[in-house]
DRENPA-3360 file (N, C-alpha, C; in nm, 2 decimals, always signed):
BEGIN
1 = MLVDSHCH = +1.20/+14.16/-3.06/+1.13/+14.14/-3.21/+1.17/+14.03/-3.30 ~ +1.10/+13.99/-3.38/+1.07/+13.86/-3.44/+1.16/+13.86/-3.58 ~ +1.20/+13.79/-3.62/+1.26/+13.71/-3.72/+1.16/+13.64/-3.82 ~ +1.19/+13.71/-3.94/+1.06/+13.60/-4.03/+1.21/+13.49/-4.11 ~ +1.23/+13.42/-4.08/+1.33/+13.28/-4.13/+1.31/+13.24/-4.26 ~ +1.18/+13.27/-4.29/+1.23/+13.22/-4.43/+1.08/+13.32/-4.54 ~ +1.09/+13.37/-4.61/+1.01/+13.49/-4.71/+1.12/+13.48/-4.81 ~ +1.01/+13.48/-4.98/+1.05/+13.52/-5.07/+1.09/+13.65/-5.10;
9 = LDFPDFEP = +1.14/+13.73/-5.08/+1.15/+13.91/-5.14/+1.12/+13.96/-5.24 ~ +1.19/+13.84/-5.34/+1.24/+13.81/-5.47/+1.14/+13.82/-5.57 ~ +1.05/+13.75/-5.54/+0.93/+13.75/-5.60/+0.83/+13.80/-5.70 ~ +0.74/+13.83/-5.79/+0.72/+13.91/-5.84/+0.60/+14.01/-5.77 ~ +0.55/+13.87/-5.68/+0.42/+13.97/-5.58/+0.47/+14.09/-5.52 ~ +0.61/+14.07/-5.47/+0.64/+14.23/-5.41/+0.70/+14.30/-5.46 ~ +0.73/+14.29/-5.60/+0.80/+14.39/-5.65/+0.77/+14.53/-5.69 ~ +0.60/+14.56/-5.68/+0.55/+14.71/-5.66/+0.58/+14.77/-5.58;
17 = ERDAVLAR = +0.57/+14.72/-5.44/+0.61/+14.82/-5.31/+0.72/+14.68/-5.20 ~ +0.81/+14.68/-5.28/+0.88/+14.61/-5.17/+0.96/+14.66/-5.04 ~ +0.99/+14.79/-5.09/+1.00/+14.87/-4.93/+0.90/+14.93/-4.88 ~ +0.77/+14.89/-4.92/+0.63/+14.93/-4.80/+0.64/+14.79/-4.74 ~ +0.64/+14.70/-4.78/+0.59/+14.57/-4.74/+0.70/+14.52/-4.62 ~ +0.85/+14.56/-4.66/+0.93/+14.57/-4.55/+0.89/+14.72/-4.45 ~ +0.88/+14.79/-4.48/+0.83/+14.91/-4.41/+0.70/+14.85/-4.29 ~ +0.62/+14.80/-4.36/+0.49/+14.75/-4.26/+0.54/+14.61/-4.16;
25 = ARAAGVGY = +0.64/+14.55/-4.21/+0.70/+14.42/-4.13/+0.75/+14.46/-3.99 ~ +0.88/+14.62/-4.04/+0.93/+14.65/-3.94/+0.86/+14.68/-3.81 ~ +0.72/+14.79/-3.87/+0.68/+14.84/-3.77/+0.57/+14.79/-3.69 ~ +0.60/+14.66/-3.74/+0.50/+14.58/-3.69/+0.58/+14.48/-3.56 ~ +0.72/+14.50/-3.59/+0.83/+14.43/-3.45/+0.90/+14.31/-3.57 ~ +0.93/+14.32/-3.67/+0.98/+14.24/-3.74/+1.13/+14.28/-3.76 ~ +1.22/+14.25/-3.70/+1.36/+14.31/-3.71/+1.46/+14.24/-3.80 ~ +1.45/+14.13/-3.84/+1.51/+14.05/-3.92/+1.48/+13.97/-4.00;
33 = FLTIGTKL = +1.53/+13.91/-4.16/+1.44/+13.86/-4.24/+1.56/+13.80/-4.36 ~ +1.53/+13.70/-4.37/+1.58/+13.61/-4.47/+1.49/+13.55/-4.56 ~ +1.54/+13.60/-4.67/+1.50/+13.57/-4.84/+1.53/+13.44/-4.90 ~ +1.48/+13.36/-4.93/+1.56/+13.24/-4.99/+1.55/+13.24/-5.11 ~ +1.68/+13.15/-5.15/+1.75/+13.16/-5.29/+1.62/+13.02/-5.35 ~ +1.60/+13.03/-5.47/+1.52/+12.90/-5.49/+1.54/+12.84/-5.65 ~ +1.60/+12.94/-5.71/+1.70/+12.93/-5.86/+1.86/+12.99/-5.85 ~ +1.89/+12.92/-5.90/+2.05/+12.98/-5.94/+2.04/+13.07/-6.03;
41 = SNFSSVRQ = +1.96/+13.07/-6.13/+1.95/+13.18/-6.23/+1.91/+13.30/-6.22 ~ +1.86/+13.32/-6.07/+1.77/+13.43/-6.01/+1.86/+13.47/-5.90 ~ +1.95/+13.42/-5.86/+2.01/+13.42/-5.72/+2.08/+13.55/-5.70 ~ +2.12/+13.63/-5.82/+2.14/+13.79/-5.83/+2.05/+13.85/-5.73 ~ +1.91/+13.87/-5.80/+1.82/+13.95/-5.76/+1.79/+13.91/-5.62 ~ +1.78/+13.81/-5.59/+1.81/+13.74/-5.41/+1.91/+13.85/-5.33 ~ +2.02/+13.80/-5.38/+2.14/+13.88/-5.35/+2.13/+13.98/-5.33 ~ +2.10/+14.08/-5.46/+2.06/+14.26/-5.43/+1.99/+14.29/-5.31;
49 = IAEANADV = +1.86/+14.21/-5.29/+1.75/+14.25/-5.20/+1.82/+14.25/-5.05 ~ +1.94/+14.13/-4.99/+2.00/+14.14/-4.87/+2.10/+14.26/-4.96 ~ +2.18/+14.24/-5.02/+2.27/+14.36/-4.99/+2.20/+14.51/-4.97 ~ +2.10/+14.56/-5.03/+2.05/+14.70/-5.04/+1.98/+14.68/-4.86 ~ +1.97/+14.60/-4.75/+1.87/+14.63/-4.66/+1.97/+14.56/-4.53 ~ +2.02/+14.62/-4.45/+2.10/+14.59/-4.34/+2.04/+14.45/-4.25 ~ +1.88/+14.51/-4.24/+1.82/+14.36/-4.15/+1.77/+14.26/-4.27 ~ +1.81/+14.24/-4.38/+1.80/+14.12/-4.48/+1.93/+14.04/-4.51;
57 = SCTVGVHP = +1.91/+13.94/-4.47/+2.03/+13.82/-4.56/+1.95/+13.72/-4.61 ~ +2.05/+13.68/-4.70/+1.98/+13.54/-4.76/+2.01/+13.43/-4.79 ~ +1.96/+13.31/-4.85/+2.03/+13.16/-4.87/+2.05/+13.18/-5.03 ~ +2.14/+13.08/-5.07/+2.14/+13.01/-5.20/+2.12/+12.90/-5.23 ~ +2.06/+12.84/-5.33/+1.97/+12.75/-5.38/+1.91/+12.67/-5.43 ~ +1.88/+12.59/-5.48/+1.79/+12.49/-5.58/+1.65/+12.44/-5.54 ~ +1.51/+12.49/-5.58/+1.38/+12.43/-5.50/+1.42/+12.32/-5.58 ~ +1.31/+12.23/-5.49/+1.32/+12.10/-5.57/+1.23/+12.09/-5.73;
65 = HSAKDEQL = +1.14/+12.16/-5.66/+1.05/+12.20/-5.80/+1.12/+12.29/-5.90 ~ +1.26/+12.33/-5.91/+1.31/+12.38/-6.00/+1.42/+12.31/-6.04 ~ +1.44/+12.16/-5.97/+1.62/+12.05/-6.02/+1.58/+12.04/-6.19 ~ +1.47/+12.05/-6.25/+1.48/+12.00/-6.41/+1.51/+12.13/-6.46 ~ +1.50/+12.24/-6.39/+1.61/+12.34/-6.50/+1.70/+12.41/-6.48 ~ +1.77/+12.38/-6.39/+1.87/+12.45/-6.30/+1.96/+12.34/-6.34 ~ +2.12/+12.37/-6.36/+2.22/+12.33/-6.37/+2.31/+12.31/-6.24 ~ +2.31/+12.21/-6.15/+2.36/+12.18/-6.03/+2.45/+12.08/-6.04;
73 = ESPDVLRQ = +2.58/+12.04/-6.11/+2.65/+11.94/-6.09/+2.77/+11.92/-5.98 ~ +2.76/+12.02/-5.86/+2.84/+12.02/-5.78/+2.87/+12.07/-5.67 ~ +2.91/+12.10/-5.54/+2.87/+12.21/-5.47/+2.93/+12.29/-5.46 ~ +3.00/+12.35/-5.53/+3.14/+12.41/-5.58/+3.02/+12.57/-5.60 ~ +2.95/+12.58/-5.68/+2.85/+12.70/-5.72/+2.81/+12.77/-5.63 ~ +2.74/+12.65/-5.49/+2.70/+12.69/-5.40/+2.79/+12.78/-5.29 ~ +2.88/+12.66/-5.27/+3.04/+12.77/-5.21/+3.05/+12.90/-5.25 ~ +3.05/+12.88/-5.38/+3.13/+12.98/-5.41/+3.05/+13.14/-5.35;
81 = ASEHPKVV = +2.90/+13.12/-5.40/+2.79/+13.19/-5.32/+2.78/+13.23/-5.22 ~ +2.82/+13.13/-5.18/+2.84/+13.16/-4.95/+2.96/+13.23/-4.95 ~ +3.07/+13.30/-5.00/+3.16/+13.37/-4.95/+3.13/+13.49/-4.94 ~ +2.99/+13.50/-5.00/+2.93/+13.69/-4.99/+2.91/+13.69/-4.85 ~ +2.94/+13.80/-4.79/+2.88/+13.84/-4.63/+2.75/+13.80/-4.59 ~ +2.66/+13.82/-4.74/+2.50/+13.85/-4.69/+2.45/+13.69/-4.70 ~ +2.50/+13.61/-4.78/+2.45/+13.50/-4.79/+2.49/+13.41/-4.63 ~ +2.37/+13.33/-4.60/+2.44/+13.25/-4.46/+2.35/+13.13/-4.47;
89 = GFGETGLD = +2.31/+13.06/-4.56/+2.27/+12.95/-4.55/+2.25/+12.91/-4.71 ~ +2.20/+12.74/-4.70/+2.21/+12.70/-4.82/+2.01/+12.62/-4.85 ~ +1.98/+12.65/-4.98/+1.88/+12.63/-4.96/+1.77/+12.73/-5.04 ~ +1.66/+12.68/-5.03/+1.58/+12.56/-4.99/+1.63/+12.47/-5.11 ~ +1.62/+12.33/-5.03/+1.65/+12.24/-5.08/+1.57/+12.10/-5.03 ~ +1.55/+12.02/-5.10/+1.49/+11.90/-5.05/+1.40/+11.83/-5.16 ~ +1.29/+11.76/-5.11/+1.23/+11.67/-5.16/+1.07/+11.71/-5.20 ~ +1.00/+11.74/-5.28/+0.88/+11.78/-5.30/+0.81/+11.62/-5.37;
97 = FYYDNSPR = +0.73/+11.55/-5.34/+0.68/+11.39/-5.41/+0.55/+11.48/-5.44 ~ +0.46/+11.58/-5.34/+0.35/+11.60/-5.38/+0.32/+11.67/-5.51 ~ +0.40/+11.71/-5.58/+0.35/+11.79/-5.70/+0.48/+11.73/-5.77 ~ +0.56/+11.68/-5.72/+0.66/+11.59/-5.85/+0.67/+11.70/-5.94 ~ +0.67/+11.80/-5.95/+0.77/+11.89/-6.06/+0.88/+11.85/-6.11 ~ +0.95/+11.80/-6.06/+1.12/+11.79/-6.10/+1.09/+11.60/-6.03 ~ +1.18/+11.55/-6.16/+1.26/+11.39/-6.18/+1.25/+11.36/-5.97 ~ +1.21/+11.28/-5.92/+1.28/+11.23/-5.78/+1.41/+11.25/-5.81;
105 = EAQIAYFR = +1.46/+11.12/-5.87/+1.57/+11.12/-5.87/+1.69/+11.28/-5.87 ~ +1.65/+11.34/-5.95/+1.72/+11.49/-5.96/+1.68/+11.55/-5.80 ~ +1.53/+11.56/-5.76/+1.55/+11.60/-5.63/+1.62/+11.57/-5.52 ~ +1.64/+11.43/-5.54/+1.78/+11.36/-5.44/+1.92/+11.40/-5.49 ~ +1.94/+11.36/-5.60/+2.07/+11.45/-5.60/+2.09/+11.62/-5.60 ~ +2.00/+11.68/-5.62/+2.05/+11.79/-5.58/+2.06/+11.82/-5.44 ~ +1.96/+11.78/-5.36/+1.97/+11.76/-5.20/+2.10/+11.75/-5.16 ~ +2.12/+11.59/-5.24/+2.28/+11.58/-5.13/+2.40/+11.66/-5.20;
113 = IHIAAARA = +2.37/+11.73/-5.28/+2.49/+11.81/-5.34/+2.45/+11.97/-5.24 ~ +2.34/+12.00/-5.19/+2.30/+12.12/-5.08/+2.37/+12.07/-4.97 ~ +2.36/+11.96/-4.93/+2.43/+11.88/-4.80/+2.55/+11.91/-4.80 ~ +2.64/+11.85/-4.91/+2.76/+11.85/-4.88/+2.83/+12.01/-4.88 ~ +2.76/+12.11/-4.95/+2.80/+12.28/-4.95/+2.79/+12.27/-4.76 ~ +2.66/+12.28/-4.76/+2.65/+12.31/-4.58/+2.74/+12.24/-4.46 ~ +2.76/+12.13/-4.51/+2.89/+12.04/-4.45/+3.02/+12.11/-4.46 ~ +3.06/+12.13/-4.59/+3.18/+12.22/-4.60/+3.20/+12.31/-4.58;
121 = EGLPLVVH = +3.09/+12.42/-4.56/+3.11/+12.58/-4.54/+3.05/+12.62/-4.35 ~ +2.97/+12.47/-4.30/+2.92/+12.51/-4.19/+2.79/+12.58/-4.16 ~ +2.77/+12.60/-4.28/+2.62/+12.69/-4.32/+2.49/+12.62/-4.32 ~ +2.40/+12.65/-4.25/+2.26/+12.57/-4.21/+2.22/+12.53/-4.41 ~ +2.12/+12.47/-4.35/+2.06/+12.38/-4.50/+1.92/+12.39/-4.43 ~ +1.83/+12.49/-4.54/+1.72/+12.49/-4.55/+1.63/+12.39/-4.62 ~ +1.55/+12.28/-4.53/+1.50/+12.15/-4.61/+1.35/+12.22/-4.63 ~ +1.29/+12.15/-4.76/+1.18/+12.15/-4.79/+1.13/+12.03/-4.83;
129 = TRDAEDDT = +1.01/+11.98/-4.75/+1.02/+11.81/-4.78/+0.84/+11.78/-4.76 ~ +0.78/+11.76/-4.87/+0.62/+11.75/-4.86/+0.63/+11.60/-4.89 ~ +0.55/+11.49/-4.83/+0.50/+11.36/-4.89/+0.65/+11.26/-4.92 ~ +0.74/+11.31/-4.86/+0.89/+11.22/-4.86/+0.94/+11.23/-4.76 ~ +0.85/+11.22/-4.64/+0.91/+11.19/-4.48/+1.04/+11.05/-4.48 ~ +0.99/+10.96/-4.52/+1.08/+10.86/-4.53/+1.18/+10.89/-4.59 ~ +1.20/+10.90/-4.73/+1.32/+10.95/-4.80/+1.42/+11.04/-4.72 ~ +1.31/+11.16/-4.68/+1.43/+11.27/-4.64/+1.48/+11.25/-4.53;
137 = IEILSDEM = +1.45/+11.15/-4.41/+1.51/+11.12/-4.29/+1.62/+11.01/-4.33 ~ +1.57/+10.94/-4.46/+1.71/+10.88/-4.51/+1.81/+10.93/-4.52 ~ +1.78/+11.03/-4.59/+1.89/+11.07/-4.68/+2.00/+11.18/-4.57 ~ +1.88/+11.25/-4.49/+1.96/+11.33/-4.39/+2.02/+11.24/-4.29 ~ +1.98/+11.11/-4.22/+2.03/+11.04/-4.14/+2.18/+10.98/-4.23 ~ +2.17/+10.95/-4.33/+2.28/+10.89/-4.41/+2.39/+11.01/-4.42 ~ +2.35/+11.12/-4.47/+2.44/+11.24/-4.44/+2.52/+11.27/-4.34 ~ +2.45/+11.28/-4.26/+2.46/+11.32/-4.17/+2.58/+11.20/-4.12;
145 = GKGAFPGL = +2.56/+11.10/-4.17/+2.70/+10.99/-4.11/+2.81/+11.04/-4.16 ~ +2.81/+11.10/-4.29/+2.91/+11.11/-4.34/+2.98/+11.30/-4.28 ~ +2.93/+11.33/-4.17/+3.01/+11.48/-4.12/+2.90/+11.55/-4.09 ~ +2.91/+11.59/-4.00/+2.76/+11.69/-3.92/+2.72/+11.77/-3.97 ~ +2.63/+11.84/-4.02/+2.61/+11.97/-4.06/+2.49/+12.01/-4.01 ~ +2.44/+12.14/-3.99/+2.35/+12.21/-3.93/+2.21/+12.23/-4.03 ~ +2.10/+12.26/-4.01/+1.97/+12.31/-4.07/+1.85/+12.30/-4.01 ~ +1.73/+12.32/-4.06/+1.60/+12.29/-4.01/+1.52/+12.26/-4.16;
153 = LHCFTGTA = +1.39/+12.21/-4.08/+1.30/+12.18/-4.15/+1.23/+12.28/-4.17 ~ +1.18/+12.37/-4.26/+1.11/+12.47/-4.24/+0.96/+12.49/-4.32 ~ +0.87/+12.55/-4.26/+0.74/+12.56/-4.31/+0.67/+12.40/-4.26 ~ +0.73/+12.35/-4.14/+0.65/+12.20/-4.06/+0.55/+12.17/-4.10 ~ +0.53/+12.04/-4.17/+0.34/+12.01/-4.14/+0.38/+11.86/-4.13 ~ +0.46/+11.80/-4.09/+0.48/+11.72/-4.11/+0.43/+11.60/-3.96 ~ +0.48/+11.50/-3.92/+0.44/+11.40/-3.85/+0.50/+11.42/-3.69 ~ +0.52/+11.34/-3.61/+0.54/+11.33/-3.48/+0.75/+11.25/-3.55;
161 = VLAKAALD = +0.69/+11.13/-3.57/+0.78/+11.09/-3.65/+0.95/+11.16/-3.73 ~ +0.87/+11.24/-3.82/+1.00/+11.32/-3.88/+1.03/+11.44/-3.78 ~ +0.94/+11.47/-3.68/+1.03/+11.58/-3.56/+1.10/+11.55/-3.49 ~ +1.08/+11.40/-3.45/+1.17/+11.40/-3.36/+1.31/+11.32/-3.47 ~ +1.31/+11.28/-3.52/+1.40/+11.25/-3.65/+1.50/+11.38/-3.61 ~ +1.43/+11.49/-3.69/+1.50/+11.61/-3.72/+1.56/+11.66/-3.59 ~ +1.47/+11.66/-3.47/+1.61/+11.68/-3.36/+1.64/+11.62/-3.31 ~ +1.67/+11.44/-3.35/+1.80/+11.37/-3.31/+1.91/+11.46/-3.36;
169 = LGFYISAS = +1.89/+11.48/-3.50/+2.01/+11.50/-3.62/+2.01/+11.67/-3.58 ~ +1.97/+11.74/-3.51/+2.01/+11.82/-3.44/+1.99/+11.95/-3.49 ~ +1.86/+11.90/-3.56/+1.81/+12.01/-3.65/+1.68/+12.11/-3.58 ~ +1.63/+12.18/-3.64/+1.53/+12.32/-3.56/+1.46/+12.30/-3.67 ~ +1.30/+12.35/-3.65/+1.20/+12.34/-3.68/+1.14/+12.45/-3.71 ~ +1.07/+12.50/-3.84/+1.02/+12.64/-3.82/+0.87/+12.63/-3.86 ~ +0.81/+12.71/-3.76/+0.64/+12.70/-3.76/+0.57/+12.84/-3.85 ~ +0.50/+12.80/-4.00/+0.42/+12.88/-4.05/+0.34/+12.92/-4.02;
177 = GIIAFKKA = +0.23/+13.02/-4.07/+0.10/+13.02/-4.06/+0.03/+12.90/-4.06 ~ +0.04/+12.80/-4.15/-0.02/+12.68/-4.13/-0.08/+12.65/-3.98 ~ +0.00/+12.67/-3.90/-0.01/+12.65/-3.75/-0.14/+12.73/-3.70 ~ -0.23/+12.81/-3.74/-0.32/+12.87/-3.73/-0.42/+12.89/-3.79 ~ -0.40/+12.77/-3.91/-0.57/+12.71/-3.97/-0.61/+12.62/-3.90 ~ -0.76/+12.64/-3.92/-0.85/+12.59/-3.81/-0.83/+12.44/-3.84 ~ -0.77/+12.39/-3.92/-0.81/+12.19/-3.94/-0.65/+12.18/-3.92 ~ -0.59/+12.23/-3.85/-0.41/+12.25/-3.84/-0.36/+12.15/-3.71;
185 = EDLRAVLK = -0.49/+12.12/-3.63/-0.50/+12.04/-3.47/-0.34/+11.92/-3.51 ~ -0.37/+11.86/-3.57/-0.21/+11.73/-3.60/-0.09/+11.82/-3.60 ~ -0.10/+11.93/-3.63/+0.02/+11.97/-3.68/+0.06/+12.04/-3.52 ~ -0.06/+12.10/-3.46/-0.04/+12.19/-3.31/-0.01/+12.09/-3.28 ~ -0.06/+11.99/-3.23/-0.01/+11.91/-3.15/+0.17/+11.81/-3.14 ~ +0.19/+11.82/-3.26/+0.36/+11.78/-3.31/+0.42/+11.89/-3.26 ~ +0.38/+12.06/-3.29/+0.48/+12.16/-3.29/+0.47/+12.16/-3.14 ~ +0.32/+12.17/-3.02/+0.33/+12.20/-2.92/+0.46/+12.10/-2.83;
193 = DVPLDRLL = +0.53/+11.98/-2.87/+0.61/+11.89/-2.83/+0.76/+11.93/-2.85 ~ +0.74/+12.04/-2.95/+0.91/+12.03/-2.96/+1.00/+12.15/-2.88 ~ +1.09/+12.18/-2.82/+1.13/+12.28/-2.74/+1.10/+12.36/-2.85 ~ +1.10/+12.51/-2.71/+1.12/+12.59/-2.76/+1.27/+12.66/-2.82 ~ +1.36/+12.57/-2.76/+1.49/+12.65/-2.79/+1.50/+12.57/-2.94 ~ +1.43/+12.50/-3.01/+1.44/+12.43/-3.16/+1.33/+12.53/-3.23 ~ +1.26/+12.60/-3.19/+1.15/+12.64/-3.29/+1.20/+12.79/-3.32 ~ +1.22/+12.81/-3.48/+1.18/+12.94/-3.55/+1.07/+12.96/-3.58;
201 = VETDAPYL = +1.03/+13.09/-3.65/+0.88/+13.10/-3.69/+0.92/+13.17/-3.84 ~ +0.82/+13.18/-3.93/+0.85/+13.23/-4.06/+0.71/+13.25/-4.15 ~ +0.71/+13.30/-4.25/+0.58/+13.35/-4.29/+0.63/+13.23/-4.47 ~ +0.69/+13.21/-4.50/+0.73/+13.18/-4.65/+0.59/+13.27/-4.73 ~ +0.60/+13.40/-4.71/+0.53/+13.51/-4.80/+0.59/+13.49/-4.93 ~ +0.54/+13.48/-5.03/+0.36/+13.54/-5.07/+0.28/+13.42/-5.01 ~ +0.33/+13.31/-5.02/+0.23/+13.16/-4.94/+0.16/+13.16/-4.79 ~ +0.06/+13.13/-4.83/+0.02/+13.07/-4.68/+0.02/+13.21/-4.56;
209 = APPPHRGR = -0.07/+13.29/-4.56/-0.12/+13.38/-4.49/-0.16/+13.31/-4.41 ~ -0.18/+13.34/-4.27/-0.25/+13.31/-4.15/-0.38/+13.39/-4.13 ~ -0.46/+13.34/-4.06/-0.59/+13.39/-4.04/-0.54/+13.54/-3.96 ~ -0.60/+13.63/-3.96/-0.74/+13.69/-4.04/-0.73/+13.70/-4.17 ~ -0.58/+13.68/-4.24/-0.53/+13.74/-4.39/-0.54/+13.61/-4.49 ~ -0.61/+13.47/-4.46/-0.60/+13.39/-4.51/-0.64/+13.42/-4.66 ~ -0.58/+13.34/-4.75/-0.65/+13.39/-4.89/-0.60/+13.53/-4.94 ~ -0.52/+13.58/-4.85/-0.42/+13.74/-4.94/-0.33/+13.71/-4.95;
217 = RNEPSFIV = -0.20/+13.76/-4.99/-0.10/+13.75/-5.08/-0.05/+13.78/-4.91 ~ +0.04/+13.63/-4.85/+0.12/+13.68/-4.74/+0.23/+13.79/-4.77 ~ +0.25/+13.85/-4.59/+0.39/+13.94/-4.60/+0.44/+13.93/-4.51 ~ +0.57/+13.97/-4.47/+0.63/+13.94/-4.37/+0.58/+14.03/-4.25 ~ +0.49/+14.12/-4.22/+0.45/+14.17/-4.12/+0.35/+14.10/-4.02 ~ +0.28/+13.98/-4.10/+0.17/+13.93/-4.07/+0.19/+13.76/-3.99 ~ +0.33/+13.78/-3.94/+0.41/+13.66/-3.92/+0.38/+13.72/-3.72 ~ +0.35/+13.82/-3.73/+0.26/+13.84/-3.56/+0.15/+13.73/-3.53;
225 = HTAAVLAE = +0.06/+13.68/-3.59/+0.00/+13.63/-3.62/+0.00/+13.47/-3.56 ~ +0.12/+13.41/-3.66/+0.20/+13.28/-3.62/+0.22/+13.28/-3.51 ~ +0.34/+13.38/-3.47/+0.39/+13.41/-3.33/+0.30/+13.38/-3.21 ~ +0.14/+13.44/-3.24/+0.07/+13.45/-3.12/-0.01/+13.33/-3.08 ~ -0.02/+13.28/-3.22/-0.09/+13.13/-3.21/+0.04/+13.02/-3.16 ~ +0.16/+12.99/-3.19/+0.29/+12.93/-3.11/+0.33/+13.01/-3.03 ~ +0.34/+13.07/-2.96/+0.32/+13.15/-2.81/+0.21/+13.08/-2.70 ~ +0.08/+13.06/-2.77/-0.03/+13.04/-2.68/-0.03/+12.88/-2.71;
233 = LKGVSTEE = +0.06/+12.80/-2.76/+0.07/+12.63/-2.81/+0.18/+12.60/-2.71 ~ +0.27/+12.70/-2.71/+0.39/+12.66/-2.61/+0.39/+12.73/-2.45 ~ +0.27/+12.83/-2.47/+0.23/+12.83/-2.27/+0.30/+12.93/-2.24 ~ +0.33/+13.02/-2.38/+0.47/+13.15/-2.29/+0.42/+13.25/-2.36 ~ +0.40/+13.36/-2.32/+0.38/+13.52/-2.34/+0.48/+13.54/-2.51 ~ +0.38/+13.61/-2.59/+0.42/+13.68/-2.72/+0.57/+13.69/-2.72 ~ +0.65/+13.78/-2.60/+0.75/+13.86/-2.56/+0.83/+13.70/-2.51 ~ +0.80/+13.65/-2.48/+0.94/+13.51/-2.45/+0.95/+13.46/-2.58;
241 = LAEATTAN = +0.84/+13.39/-2.64/+0.85/+13.32/-2.78/+0.94/+13.45/-2.88 ~ +0.89/+13.58/-2.89/+0.99/+13.61/-3.00/+1.15/+13.63/-2.95 ~ +1.15/+13.66/-2.83/+1.28/+13.63/-2.81/+1.40/+13.51/-2.79 ~ +1.29/+13.39/-2.82/+1.34/+13.23/-2.78/+1.37/+13.23/-2.92 ~ +1.29/+13.26/-3.03/+1.27/+13.24/-3.16/+1.34/+13.31/-3.26 ~ +1.40/+13.44/-3.18/+1.52/+13.50/-3.24/+1.66/+13.43/-3.19 ~ +1.64/+13.43/-3.08/+1.80/+13.38/-3.00/+1.79/+13.25/-3.10 ~ +1.69/+13.15/-3.14/+1.75/+13.07/-3.22/+1.78/+13.01/-3.33;
249 = FFRLFAKA = +1.75/+13.17/-3.39/+1.77/+13.19/-3.52/+1.90/+13.23/-3.53 ~ +1.94/+13.34/-3.49/+2.08/+13.35/-3.49/+2.22/+13.27/-3.43 ~ +2.14/+13.19/-3.34/+2.24/+13.06/-3.30/+2.25/+12.99/-3.40 ~ +2.14/+12.93/-3.53/+2.12/+12.88/-3.57/+2.23/+12.92/-3.77 ~ +2.15/+13.06/-3.81/+2.24/+13.13/-3.89/+2.37/+13.20/-3.82 ~ +2.41/+13.17/-3.78/+2.54/+13.20/-3.72/+2.65/+13.33/-3.77 ~ +2.61/+13.32/-3.93/+2.70/+13.41/-4.01/+2.57/+13.52/-4.00 ~ +2.44/+13.54/-3.99/+2.39/+13.64/-3.98/+2.39/+13.74/-3.87;
257 = RPAL = +2.39/+13.89/-3.91/+2.44/+13.98/-3.80/+2.29/+14.08/-3.77 ~ +2.25/+14.07/-3.67/+2.12/+14.15/-3.65/+2.19/+14.33/-3.65 ~ +2.08/+14.35/-3.77/+2.05/+14.53/-3.78/+2.06/+14.58/-3.64 ~ +2.15/+14.70/-3.67/+2.22/+14.79/-3.54/+2.13/+14.90/-3.54;
% end
């Protein structure tokens, strides 16, 4: 089976047919889903989706785009939310200096707060980084020096320098449908060198649909196309790729439990 390690099932894009979207993914071989928190103000909706489905877990967090709108003064609210059995990680958090939808100072402060929660609870940190590699590496390295915490770089689009820094810190790296884009040669070259036992796959649905669905709303069933490209890149069968990335997911997100 495959795990969609990062999707946004609470987004309005899926509201009319969420059950059908999940059914299509299950029929395609997706056995588990991680739906991601992006705002504290709508976390209850994220959690409810996880509660309603045995094969769905969730995270709690504030996306860097939303740092300007959400109140997060300490790790306490994140830690309290993580007491729920369905909450298996923190984020997504991090830095987005491409869009700069929130002040950089707020993004950095919230990033460090999420890290503090991850360190305290031992749950993985889901990191978003765009046009902020140096700052991301600096903050993660600085915080790791205060005490270890698990995590991954989701929807990886960075350089070999960022990949090495993440791996050296013990992080995992997640590949999205971008790896199947025609002009993603540089990204494929970086991911080819990432050890198989440190890779996850994701859709980031409803965004970033891979070919042959590019330009459409993405959904978890499309992860099979990303997995096929990644398997070819790593020189393994799709079955081996699925087995490895699924094992990696449950090793990292140790609180998540496969549906029986």
